[in-house]
PyMOL Python script that loads the backbone (N, CA, C, O; Angstrom):
from pymol import cmd

cmd.read_pdbstr("""\
ATOM      1  N   MET A   1     111.110  97.148 126.094  1.00  0.00           N
ATOM      2  CA  MET A   1     110.506  97.708 126.667  1.00  0.00           C
ATOM      3  C   MET A   1     111.005  97.917 128.004  1.00  0.00           C
ATOM      4  O   MET A   1     111.624  97.185 128.776  1.00  0.00           O
ATOM      5  N   ALA A   2     110.384  99.645 128.121  1.00  0.00           N
ATOM      6  CA  ALA A   2     110.536 100.473 128.916  1.00  0.00           C
ATOM      7  C   ALA A   2     110.296  99.331 130.688  1.00  0.00           C
ATOM      8  O   ALA A   2     110.783  99.854 131.690  1.00  0.00           O
ATOM      9  N   ILE A   3     110.009  98.763 130.766  1.00  0.00           N
ATOM     10  CA  ILE A   3     109.178  97.836 132.354  1.00  0.00           C
ATOM     11  C   ILE A   3     110.002  96.659 132.260  1.00  0.00           C
ATOM     12  O   ILE A   3     109.666  95.896 131.355  1.00  0.00           O
ATOM     13  N   VAL A   4     111.082  96.275 133.017  1.00  0.00           N
ATOM     14  CA  VAL A   4     111.544  95.136 133.392  1.00  0.00           C
ATOM     15  C   VAL A   4     110.927  94.005 134.635  1.00  0.00           C
ATOM     16  O   VAL A   4     110.736  94.474 135.757  1.00  0.00           O
ATOM     17  N   VAL A   5     110.711  92.920 134.450  1.00  0.00           N
ATOM     18  CA  VAL A   5     110.634  92.235 135.550  1.00  0.00           C
ATOM     19  C   VAL A   5     111.705  91.593 135.572  1.00  0.00           C
ATOM     20  O   VAL A   5     112.519  91.108 134.785  1.00  0.00           O
ATOM     21  N   ASN A   6     111.385  91.776 137.512  1.00  0.00           N
ATOM     22  CA  ASN A   6     112.621  91.044 138.072  1.00  0.00           C
ATOM     23  C   ASN A   6     111.948  89.936 138.838  1.00  0.00           C
ATOM     24  O   ASN A   6     112.272  89.806 140.018  1.00  0.00           O
ATOM     25  N   LEU A   7     110.643  88.746 138.085  1.00  0.00           N
ATOM     26  CA  LEU A   7     110.943  87.514 139.447  1.00  0.00           C
ATOM     27  C   LEU A   7     111.620  87.013 139.606  1.00  0.00           C
ATOM     28  O   LEU A   7     111.617  86.514 140.731  1.00  0.00           O
ATOM     29  N   ASP A   8     112.739  86.684 138.746  1.00  0.00           N
ATOM     30  CA  ASP A   8     113.605  85.699 138.803  1.00  0.00           C
ATOM     31  C   ASP A   8     114.785  86.485 140.222  1.00  0.00           C
ATOM     32  O   ASP A   8     115.457  85.923 141.087  1.00  0.00           O
ATOM     33  N   VAL A   9     114.637  87.618 139.972  1.00  0.00           N
ATOM     34  CA  VAL A   9     115.711  88.386 141.125  1.00  0.00           C
ATOM     35  C   VAL A   9     115.204  88.298 142.749  1.00  0.00           C
ATOM     36  O   VAL A   9     115.863  88.410 143.783  1.00  0.00           O
ATOM     37  N   MET A  10     113.204  87.954 142.448  1.00  0.00           N
ATOM     38  CA  MET A  10     112.664  88.170 144.301  1.00  0.00           C
ATOM     39  C   MET A  10     112.726  86.866 143.941  1.00  0.00           C
ATOM     40  O   MET A  10     112.617  86.362 145.059  1.00  0.00           O
ATOM     41  N   MET A  11     112.841  85.775 143.047  1.00  0.00           N
ATOM     42  CA  MET A  11     112.286  84.387 143.826  1.00  0.00           C
ATOM     43  C   MET A  11     113.738  83.634 144.118  1.00  0.00           C
ATOM     44  O   MET A  11     113.689  82.535 144.671  1.00  0.00           O
ATOM     45  N   ALA A  12     114.900  84.141 143.795  1.00  0.00           N
ATOM     46  CA  ALA A  12     116.455  83.764 144.141  1.00  0.00           C
ATOM     47  C   ALA A  12     116.337  84.374 145.563  1.00  0.00           C
ATOM     48  O   ALA A  12     116.615  83.550 146.434  1.00  0.00           O
ATOM     49  N   LYS A  13     116.061  85.370 145.938  1.00  0.00           N
ATOM     50  CA  LYS A  13     116.365  86.232 147.174  1.00  0.00           C
ATOM     51  C   LYS A  13     115.439  85.205 148.078  1.00  0.00           C
ATOM     52  O   LYS A  13     116.002  84.952 149.143  1.00  0.00           O
ATOM     53  N   ARG A  14     114.281  84.612 147.938  1.00  0.00           N
ATOM     54  CA  ARG A  14     113.473  84.152 148.883  1.00  0.00           C
ATOM     55  C   ARG A  14     113.050  82.353 148.690  1.00  0.00           C
ATOM     56  O   ARG A  14     112.180  81.570 149.070  1.00  0.00           O
ATOM     57  N   LYS A  15     114.456  82.358 147.740  1.00  0.00           N
ATOM     58  CA  LYS A  15     115.121  80.482 147.576  1.00  0.00           C
ATOM     59  C   LYS A  15     114.391  79.924 146.902  1.00  0.00           C
ATOM     60  O   LYS A  15     114.800  78.827 146.523  1.00  0.00           O
ATOM     61  N   MET A  16     112.816  80.408 146.355  1.00  0.00           N
ATOM     62  CA  MET A  16     111.656  80.018 145.880  1.00  0.00           C
ATOM     63  C   MET A  16     111.727  79.393 144.445  1.00  0.00           C
ATOM     64  O   MET A  16     111.588  80.153 143.487  1.00  0.00           O
ATOM     65  N   SER A  17     111.933  78.066 144.239  1.00  0.00           N
ATOM     66  CA  SER A  17     111.628  77.575 142.841  1.00  0.00           C
ATOM     67  C   SER A  17     110.131  77.971 141.763  1.00  0.00           C
ATOM     68  O   SER A  17     109.088  78.298 142.329  1.00  0.00           O
ATOM     69  N   LEU A  18     110.181  77.906 140.451  1.00  0.00           N
ATOM     70  CA  LEU A  18     109.310  78.388 139.751  1.00  0.00           C
ATOM     71  C   LEU A  18     107.647  77.694 140.117  1.00  0.00           C
ATOM     72  O   LEU A  18     106.554  78.206 140.356  1.00  0.00           O
ATOM     73  N   ASN A  19     108.181  76.209 140.002  1.00  0.00           N
ATOM     74  CA  ASN A  19     107.384  75.073 140.740  1.00  0.00           C
ATOM     75  C   ASN A  19     106.355  75.471 141.687  1.00  0.00           C
ATOM     76  O   ASN A  19     105.126  75.526 141.646  1.00  0.00           O
ATOM     77  N   GLU A  20     107.633  75.841 142.927  1.00  0.00           N
ATOM     78  CA  GLU A  20     107.234  75.970 144.260  1.00  0.00           C
ATOM     79  C   GLU A  20     106.129  76.970 144.110  1.00  0.00           C
ATOM     80  O   GLU A  20     104.942  76.759 144.358  1.00  0.00           O
ATOM     81  N   LEU A  21     106.855  78.487 143.518  1.00  0.00           N
ATOM     82  CA  LEU A  21     105.440  79.462 143.108  1.00  0.00           C
ATOM     83  C   LEU A  21     104.084  79.652 142.368  1.00  0.00           C
ATOM     84  O   LEU A  21     103.297  80.592 142.474  1.00  0.00           O
ATOM     85  N   SER A  22     103.976  78.275 141.415  1.00  0.00           N
ATOM     86  CA  SER A  22     103.298  77.458 140.507  1.00  0.00           C
ATOM     87  C   SER A  22     102.358  77.246 141.357  1.00  0.00           C
ATOM     88  O   SER A  22     101.272  77.822 141.294  1.00  0.00           O
ATOM     89  N   ASP A  23     102.640  76.481 142.160  1.00  0.00           N
ATOM     90  CA  ASP A  23     102.192  75.539 143.545  1.00  0.00           C
ATOM     91  C   ASP A  23     100.961  76.817 144.390  1.00  0.00           C
ATOM     92  O   ASP A  23      99.735  76.718 144.329  1.00  0.00           O
ATOM     93  N   LYS A  24     101.606  77.752 145.001  1.00  0.00           N
ATOM     94  CA  LYS A  24     101.354  78.441 146.039  1.00  0.00           C
ATOM     95  C   LYS A  24     100.946  79.763 145.512  1.00  0.00           C
ATOM     96  O   LYS A  24     100.794  80.667 146.334  1.00  0.00           O
ATOM     97  N   VAL A  25     100.682  80.082 143.843  1.00  0.00           N
ATOM     98  CA  VAL A  25     100.617  81.365 143.627  1.00  0.00           C
ATOM     99  C   VAL A  25      98.652  80.945 142.683  1.00  0.00           C
ATOM    100  O   VAL A  25      97.658  81.669 142.735  1.00  0.00           O
ATOM    101  N   GLY A  26      98.771  79.829 142.094  1.00  0.00           N
ATOM    102  CA  GLY A  26      97.860  78.984 141.609  1.00  0.00           C
ATOM    103  C   GLY A  26      97.759  79.377 139.940  1.00  0.00           C
ATOM    104  O   GLY A  26      96.716  79.276 139.294  1.00  0.00           O
ATOM    105  N   LEU A  27      98.945  79.802 139.435  1.00  0.00           N
ATOM    106  CA  LEU A  27      99.244  79.864 137.942  1.00  0.00           C
ATOM    107  C   LEU A  27      99.847  79.073 137.321  1.00  0.00           C
ATOM    108  O   LEU A  27     100.348  78.377 138.205  1.00  0.00           O
ATOM    109  N   THR A  28     100.325  78.472 135.897  1.00  0.00           N
ATOM    110  CA  THR A  28     100.513  77.976 135.280  1.00  0.00           C
ATOM    111  C   THR A  28     102.215  77.974 135.254  1.00  0.00           C
ATOM    112  O   THR A  28     102.823  79.042 135.320  1.00  0.00           O
ATOM    113  N   LEU A  29     102.782  76.930 135.172  1.00  0.00           N
ATOM    114  CA  LEU A  29     104.020  76.936 134.877  1.00  0.00           C
ATOM    115  C   LEU A  29     104.095  77.576 133.486  1.00  0.00           C
ATOM    116  O   LEU A  29     105.199  78.118 133.521  1.00  0.00           O
ATOM    117  N   SER A  30     103.707  77.762 132.606  1.00  0.00           N
ATOM    118  CA  SER A  30     103.774  78.582 131.672  1.00  0.00           C
ATOM    119  C   SER A  30     103.756  79.809 131.514  1.00  0.00           C
ATOM    120  O   SER A  30     104.537  80.523 130.884  1.00  0.00           O
ATOM    121  N   ASN A  31     102.349  80.204 132.416  1.00  0.00           N
ATOM    122  CA  ASN A  31     102.358  81.425 132.627  1.00  0.00           C
ATOM    123  C   ASN A  31     102.836  82.324 133.644  1.00  0.00           C
ATOM    124  O   ASN A  31     102.641  83.535 133.745  1.00  0.00           O
ATOM    125  N   LEU A  32     103.577  81.441 134.476  1.00  0.00           N
ATOM    126  CA  LEU A  32     104.813  82.481 135.409  1.00  0.00           C
ATOM    127  C   LEU A  32     106.218  82.026 134.271  1.00  0.00           C
ATOM    128  O   LEU A  32     107.237  82.264 134.920  1.00  0.00           O
ATOM    129  N   SER A  33     106.485  81.656 133.321  1.00  0.00           N
ATOM    130  CA  SER A  33     107.465  81.658 132.524  1.00  0.00           C
ATOM    131  C   SER A  33     107.414  82.717 131.791  1.00  0.00           C
ATOM    132  O   SER A  33     108.218  83.616 132.038  1.00  0.00           O
ATOM    133  N   ILE A  34     106.724  82.829 131.010  1.00  0.00           N
ATOM    134  CA  ILE A  34     106.433  83.903 130.415  1.00  0.00           C
ATOM    135  C   ILE A  34     106.354  85.602 130.794  1.00  0.00           C
ATOM    136  O   ILE A  34     106.669  86.521 130.038  1.00  0.00           O
ATOM    137  N   LEU A  35     105.872  85.702 132.101  1.00  0.00           N
ATOM    138  CA  LEU A  35     106.458  86.739 132.658  1.00  0.00           C
ATOM    139  C   LEU A  35     107.527  86.769 133.851  1.00  0.00           C
ATOM    140  O   LEU A  35     107.871  87.793 134.441  1.00  0.00           O
ATOM    141  N   LYS A  36     107.962  85.561 134.089  1.00  0.00           N
ATOM    142  CA  LYS A  36     109.475  85.387 134.694  1.00  0.00           C
ATOM    143  C   LYS A  36     110.365  86.326 133.825  1.00  0.00           C
ATOM    144  O   LYS A  36     111.019  87.225 134.353  1.00  0.00           O
ATOM    145  N   THR A  37     110.381  86.042 132.146  1.00  0.00           N
ATOM    146  CA  THR A  37     111.228  85.966 131.389  1.00  0.00           C
ATOM    147  C   THR A  37     111.263  87.461 130.656  1.00  0.00           C
ATOM    148  O   THR A  37     112.085  87.850 129.825  1.00  0.00           O
ATOM    149  N   GLY A  38     109.864  88.352 131.338  1.00  0.00           N
ATOM    150  CA  GLY A  38     109.608  89.420 130.652  1.00  0.00           C
ATOM    151  C   GLY A  38     109.049  89.495 129.266  1.00  0.00           C
ATOM    152  O   GLY A  38     108.937  90.555 128.650  1.00  0.00           O
ATOM    153  N   LYS A  39     108.623  88.054 128.701  1.00  0.00           N
ATOM    154  CA  LYS A  39     107.722  88.251 127.608  1.00  0.00           C
ATOM    155  C   LYS A  39     106.018  88.803 127.321  1.00  0.00           C
ATOM    156  O   LYS A  39     105.395  89.096 126.300  1.00  0.00           O
ATOM    157  N   ALA A  40     105.650  88.759 128.899  1.00  0.00           N
ATOM    158  CA  ALA A  40     104.674  89.620 129.064  1.00  0.00           C
ATOM    159  C   ALA A  40     103.824  90.620 128.644  1.00  0.00           C
ATOM    160  O   ALA A  40     104.422  91.677 128.847  1.00  0.00           O
ATOM    161  N   LYS A  41     102.876  90.811 128.224  1.00  0.00           N
ATOM    162  CA  LYS A  41     102.715  92.001 127.467  1.00  0.00           C
ATOM    163  C   LYS A  41     101.247  92.834 128.270  1.00  0.00           C
ATOM    164  O   LYS A  41     100.532  93.746 127.854  1.00  0.00           O
ATOM    165  N   ALA A  42     101.215  91.895 129.816  1.00  0.00           N
ATOM    166  CA  ALA A  42     100.159  92.443 130.692  1.00  0.00           C
ATOM    167  C   ALA A  42     100.389  91.437 131.912  1.00  0.00           C
ATOM    168  O   ALA A  42     100.838  90.322 131.648  1.00  0.00           O
ATOM    169  N   ILE A  43     100.108  91.773 133.206  1.00  0.00           N
ATOM    170  CA  ILE A  43      99.536  91.013 134.253  1.00  0.00           C
ATOM    171  C   ILE A  43      98.556  91.912 134.945  1.00  0.00           C
ATOM    172  O   ILE A  43      98.513  93.126 135.143  1.00  0.00           O
ATOM    173  N   ARG A  44      97.799  90.917 135.239  1.00  0.00           N
ATOM    174  CA  ARG A  44      96.320  91.366 136.408  1.00  0.00           C
ATOM    175  C   ARG A  44      97.001  91.957 137.379  1.00  0.00           C
ATOM    176  O   ARG A  44      98.200  91.786 137.599  1.00  0.00           O
ATOM    177  N   PHE A  45      96.238  92.687 138.002  1.00  0.00           N
ATOM    178  CA  PHE A  45      96.664  93.242 139.634  1.00  0.00           C
ATOM    179  C   PHE A  45      96.067  92.005 140.383  1.00  0.00           C
ATOM    180  O   PHE A  45      97.022  91.770 141.123  1.00  0.00           O
ATOM    181  N   THR A  46      95.149  91.072 140.685  1.00  0.00           N
ATOM    182  CA  THR A  46      95.153  89.866 141.143  1.00  0.00           C
ATOM    183  C   THR A  46      96.505  89.211 141.135  1.00  0.00           C
ATOM    184  O   THR A  46      97.123  89.359 142.189  1.00  0.00           O
ATOM    185  N   THR A  47      97.196  88.424 140.061  1.00  0.00           N
ATOM    186  CA  THR A  47      97.932  87.730 140.166  1.00  0.00           C
ATOM    187  C   THR A  47      99.682  88.647 140.573  1.00  0.00           C
ATOM    188  O   THR A  47     100.749  88.098 140.298  1.00  0.00           O
ATOM    189  N   LEU A  48      99.631  89.614 141.032  1.00  0.00           N
ATOM    190  CA  LEU A  48     100.482  90.579 141.180  1.00  0.00           C
ATOM    191  C   LEU A  48     100.097  90.389 142.717  1.00  0.00           C
ATOM    192  O   LEU A  48     100.750  89.913 143.646  1.00  0.00           O
ATOM    193  N   ASP A  49      99.277  90.732 142.685  1.00  0.00           N
ATOM    194  CA  ASP A  49      98.906  90.667 144.309  1.00  0.00           C
ATOM    195  C   ASP A  49      99.135  88.965 144.679  1.00  0.00           C
ATOM    196  O   ASP A  49      99.677  88.678 145.747  1.00  0.00           O
ATOM    197  N   ALA A  50      98.865  88.307 144.108  1.00  0.00           N
ATOM    198  CA  ALA A  50      99.187  86.726 144.564  1.00  0.00           C
ATOM    199  C   ALA A  50     100.343  86.338 144.809  1.00  0.00           C
ATOM    200  O   ALA A  50     100.749  85.553 145.667  1.00  0.00           O
ATOM    201  N   ILE A  51     101.133  87.189 143.645  1.00  0.00           N
ATOM    202  CA  ILE A  51     102.496  87.003 143.668  1.00  0.00           C
ATOM    203  C   ILE A  51     103.332  87.763 144.751  1.00  0.00           C
ATOM    204  O   ILE A  51     104.442  87.421 145.158  1.00  0.00           O
ATOM    205  N   CYS A  52     102.749  88.639 145.070  1.00  0.00           N
ATOM    206  CA  CYS A  52     103.942  89.151 145.791  1.00  0.00           C
ATOM    207  C   CYS A  52     103.846  89.233 147.355  1.00  0.00           C
ATOM    208  O   CYS A  52     104.767  89.498 148.128  1.00  0.00           O
ATOM    209  N   GLY A  53     102.010  88.838 147.779  1.00  0.00           N
ATOM    210  CA  GLY A  53     101.839  88.004 148.701  1.00  0.00           C
ATOM    211  C   GLY A  53     102.839  86.579 149.270  1.00  0.00           C
ATOM    212  O   GLY A  53     103.436  86.254 150.296  1.00  0.00           O
ATOM    213  N   VAL A  54     102.697  86.272 148.525  1.00  0.00           N
ATOM    214  CA  VAL A  54     103.552  84.480 148.684  1.00  0.00           C
ATOM    215  C   VAL A  54     105.338  84.757 148.493  1.00  0.00           C
ATOM    216  O   VAL A  54     106.086  83.899 148.963  1.00  0.00           O
ATOM    217  N   LEU A  55     106.136  86.375 147.563  1.00  0.00           N
ATOM    218  CA  LEU A  55     106.981  86.401 147.864  1.00  0.00           C
ATOM    219  C   LEU A  55     107.758  87.493 149.223  1.00  0.00           C
ATOM    220  O   LEU A  55     108.833  87.606 149.810  1.00  0.00           O
ATOM    221  N   GLU A  56     106.436  88.106 149.198  1.00  0.00           N
ATOM    222  CA  GLU A  56     106.306  88.934 150.846  1.00  0.00           C
ATOM    223  C   GLU A  56     107.081  89.941 150.755  1.00  0.00           C
ATOM    224  O   GLU A  56     107.849  90.396 151.603  1.00  0.00           O
ATOM    225  N   CYS A  57     106.749  90.481 149.123  1.00  0.00           N
ATOM    226  CA  CYS A  57     107.508  91.677 148.870  1.00  0.00           C
ATOM    227  C   CYS A  57     106.084  93.019 147.865  1.00  0.00           C
ATOM    228  O   CYS A  57     104.863  92.972 147.715  1.00  0.00           O
ATOM    229  N   GLN A  58     107.219  94.053 147.417  1.00  0.00           N
ATOM    230  CA  GLN A  58     105.622  95.459 147.036  1.00  0.00           C
ATOM    231  C   GLN A  58     106.036  95.190 145.242  1.00  0.00           C
ATOM    232  O   GLN A  58     107.155  95.057 144.748  1.00  0.00           O
ATOM    233  N   PRO A  59     104.843  95.179 144.640  1.00  0.00           N
ATOM    234  CA  PRO A  59     105.095  95.689 143.862  1.00  0.00           C
ATOM    235  C   PRO A  59     105.833  96.145 142.974  1.00  0.00           C
ATOM    236  O   PRO A  59     105.637  95.939 141.777  1.00  0.00           O
ATOM    237  N   GLY A  60     107.051  97.019 143.572  1.00  0.00           N
ATOM    238  CA  GLY A  60     108.082  97.575 142.847  1.00  0.00           C
ATOM    239  C   GLY A  60     109.099  96.478 142.875  1.00  0.00           C
ATOM    240  O   GLY A  60     110.064  96.402 142.114  1.00  0.00           O
ATOM    241  N   ASP A  61     108.896  95.928 143.497  1.00  0.00           N
ATOM    242  CA  ASP A  61     110.251  94.725 143.780  1.00  0.00           C
ATOM    243  C   ASP A  61     110.173  93.771 142.300  1.00  0.00           C
ATOM    244  O   ASP A  61     111.173  93.493 141.639  1.00  0.00           O
ATOM    245  N   ILE A  62     109.188  93.474 142.055  1.00  0.00           N
ATOM    246  CA  ILE A  62     109.210  92.966 140.893  1.00  0.00           C
ATOM    247  C   ILE A  62     109.320  93.530 139.430  1.00  0.00           C
ATOM    248  O   ILE A  62     109.910  92.959 138.512  1.00  0.00           O
ATOM    249  N   LEU A  63     108.427  95.171 139.317  1.00  0.00           N
ATOM    250  CA  LEU A  63     108.264  95.385 137.946  1.00  0.00           C
ATOM    251  C   LEU A  63     108.972  96.993 138.368  1.00  0.00           C
ATOM    252  O   LEU A  63     108.697  97.672 139.357  1.00  0.00           O
ATOM    253  N   GLU A  64     109.984  97.318 137.227  1.00  0.00           N
ATOM    254  CA  GLU A  64     110.853  98.622 137.194  1.00  0.00           C
ATOM    255  C   GLU A  64     110.969  98.783 135.788  1.00  0.00           C
ATOM    256  O   GLU A  64     111.346  98.102 134.834  1.00  0.00           O
ATOM    257  N   TYR A  65     110.373 100.280 136.055  1.00  0.00           N
ATOM    258  CA  TYR A  65     110.992 101.153 134.583  1.00  0.00           C
ATOM    259  C   TYR A  65     112.252 101.541 134.378  1.00  0.00           C
ATOM    260  O   TYR A  65     113.065 101.892 135.233  1.00  0.00           O
ATOM    261  N   VAL A  66     112.385 101.474 133.283  1.00  0.00           N
ATOM    262  CA  VAL A  66     114.040 101.995 133.194  1.00  0.00           C
ATOM    263  C   VAL A  66     113.858 102.389 131.899  1.00  0.00           C
ATOM    264  O   VAL A  66     113.332 101.600 131.113  1.00  0.00           O
ATOM    265  N   ASP A  67     114.424 104.165 131.314  1.00  0.00           N
ATOM    266  CA  ASP A  67     114.040 104.544 130.519  1.00  0.00           C
ATOM    267  C   ASP A  67     115.282 104.225 129.729  1.00  0.00           C
ATOM    268  O   ASP A  67     116.480 104.128 129.998  1.00  0.00           O
ATOM    269  N   GLU A  68     114.591 104.110 128.732  1.00  0.00           N
ATOM    270  CA  GLU A  68     115.575 103.525 127.608  1.00  0.00           C
ATOM    271  C   GLU A  68     116.336 104.489 126.215  1.00  0.00           C
ATOM    272  O   GLU A  68     116.954 104.222 125.185  1.00  0.00           O
ATOM    273  N   THR A  69     115.820 105.790 126.970  1.00  0.00           N
ATOM    274  CA  THR A  69     116.250 106.697 126.382  1.00  0.00           C
ATOM    275  C   THR A  69     117.502 107.234 126.874  1.00  0.00           C
ATOM    276  O   THR A  69     118.117 108.016 126.149  1.00  0.00           O
ATOM    277  N   ARG A  70     117.983 106.900 128.072  1.00  0.00           N
ATOM    278  CA  ARG A  70     119.071 107.229 128.436  1.00  0.00           C
ATOM    279  C   ARG A  70     120.088 106.317 128.200  1.00  0.00           C
ATOM    280  O   ARG A  70     121.216 106.727 128.473  1.00  0.00           O
ATOM    281  N   GLU A  71     119.988 105.128 127.742  1.00  0.00           N
ATOM    282  CA  GLU A  71     121.518 104.153 127.129  1.00  0.00           C
ATOM    283  C   GLU A  71     121.702 104.685 126.061  1.00  0.00           C
ATOM    284  O   GLU A  71     122.631 104.320 125.342  1.00  0.00           O
TER     285      GLU A  71
END
""", "prot")
cmd.dss("prot")
cmd.show_as("cartoon", "prot")
cmd.util.cbc("prot")
cmd.orient("prot")
């Protein structure tokens, strides 16, 4: 997929565990894990807003477009 999820990178920069992020964002561990591993097919703006608020980052810090035709 051309969209790469860098949630694990931002969590590492903030020294935050998946459990801690789950508690603060109000999402289940399984839903966050699906997002973190890049297996999610979609993300709600409200979810992205909550994650960015907790991690104090921008959506572009979490989501990245990679042009697969150049690889």
